[in-house]
N, C-alpha and C positions, 0 to 999 in steps of 0.2 A: 411764912408770912406772906401779904401780896400788896401792895401798895397802886393805887386807882386814883385817878385823876380825871375830871369832869370836867366838859369845853359844852358854853350853851348856846347854840346861835338860835339864828329866826328867820324868818322867810315870808316873803306875799307872794299866794297861791290863789288861781282857781283850778278847782276839778269839778266834775260830777261821776255817777256811779250810772253806765251803760248797761254791763253784762251781766245779764240773771237777779236785778236788782229790779222791783219799784217803792218806788217812794218818793217825799221830797227831794230829797240827794241825788234822780236822773238832773233837775236842774243844773244847770249851770251856780256856781255860786263859790266864794271865795272866803280861806280862812287867812290869820297870822298863824304859820306853824312855829311851831318851838322846838327845838332839837336837844338831846343832850348828849351829846358824844360822851362811853365812858372809854377809857384806855387803860392798860393790868398792867404790871408787871409782879415780876416774884422777886426783882433788888433794881435798887436803883443805879441811873447811870454815872459816870463817873463826876458828874455836877450833881449827882445829889437827889437827878430828880425819874420819874416814871421815860417824860419825856418834855420840850420845852413848850408851855401853853402857845407862844408863838409862833411853834411847829402847827399845830392845830391849826393854826391859821388858815390853811389852803386846806382844808374843807369846808371853811367856809365861802373859800373866792369860787372854790367849784360847786358848792350853789349860789353863789352870787349870781354866777355865768349862766348855770343850765337852769334853774327852779326862780328863781325870783323874778316876780313879775311875770311869771308864764301859765301856761294852762298846760293841765296835765290831765291826759285822757289817755281810754285804753287803745293800742291798736285797732280794734275793729267800729269805734265810735265815727258816724258820721261825720262830725264836729272836725276832725282831723283836717277833712279836704280843706274846709272853709277856716278855719285858724291857721292854714296855709296857706289859702288864697289872698287870703286876705293881710297876711305879709305879717301876723301878732307871734309871738313867743310862745311855742310846742312843745312840752314833752311828752311823749311817749312813752309808754309800761305797756309791757303785755297783761290783763286783764285790768278786772278795775282798781284806779287810781287810789284804791283806800289810804288808810293811814300805814296799814301794814304794808303794802305793796311799795306806797312812796319812802317807809321807814326800810324797808329790803334793798333799796336802792343808794338808800345812804348811806347804809351799813356797809351795801358791800365796796362802794368807795371810799368806804374808813378802812377796809381792808386793806384792796389795794394803796394807799397811799402810807400806813402807819404798820403796818402789822411789817415784822423780822423777830430776829433772835432774843431779842429784849422784851418789845413793848407787842401783846396784841388787845384786839377789840375786843371790851367783852359786853356791851351793850350799845344800843340805842336808843333811844326813849325818844317817838314821836307826837304831840299831842297839834292836834286840830283845834281843839279850844279849851277852856282852861278848866274843863270837866272830863277832858278825853282824851285820851294816849293807847299808843300801843308801846309797847316793846318788841327788838328782835336785840335777844341773847346771843351768845358765841353759847353752842353747847359744847364745844371742842378744848374747855378748860377746866 
C-alpha cells in the first residue's frame, strides 16, 4: 500500500519561447500557473500522515519568492538583459521556459525540500491554462 497527498499552489508569471520555436508564444505573455505537488510514502508517520500539509507551504514560499510575478526566460534570450537592466523580476532557465522546464525546476526544488527516508516526490503537475498541463513524474518510485 502507498499513501499520497497532493497540495496545490498557484502563481502568476510571464514567459516566452525563444529557442528553436516559431509561433505566437515567441511573444512575452503571462499565465496563471497552477501546480499540484504529489508526495508519497509507503507508511504513515507517527502522526498518521505522509507529511503535514503545513510543511508543504515551504515550496509555496519558494515559488512566491522566485517565480511569482516574474518573467521566466531562457538563458540565451536577448530579453534577459532588458529585464535585468529595468530591474524587473527575472528567473532564468536552461532552454525554453516551457511548462515542462518550469515544472522540472519546481520538481527539483520539491525533491530538495521533501525527500527523506519516509517521503518521496511522486509527481509535479503544472498547468499554464485550464486546458494545458505537463507532468514531471518520479520514475524511481
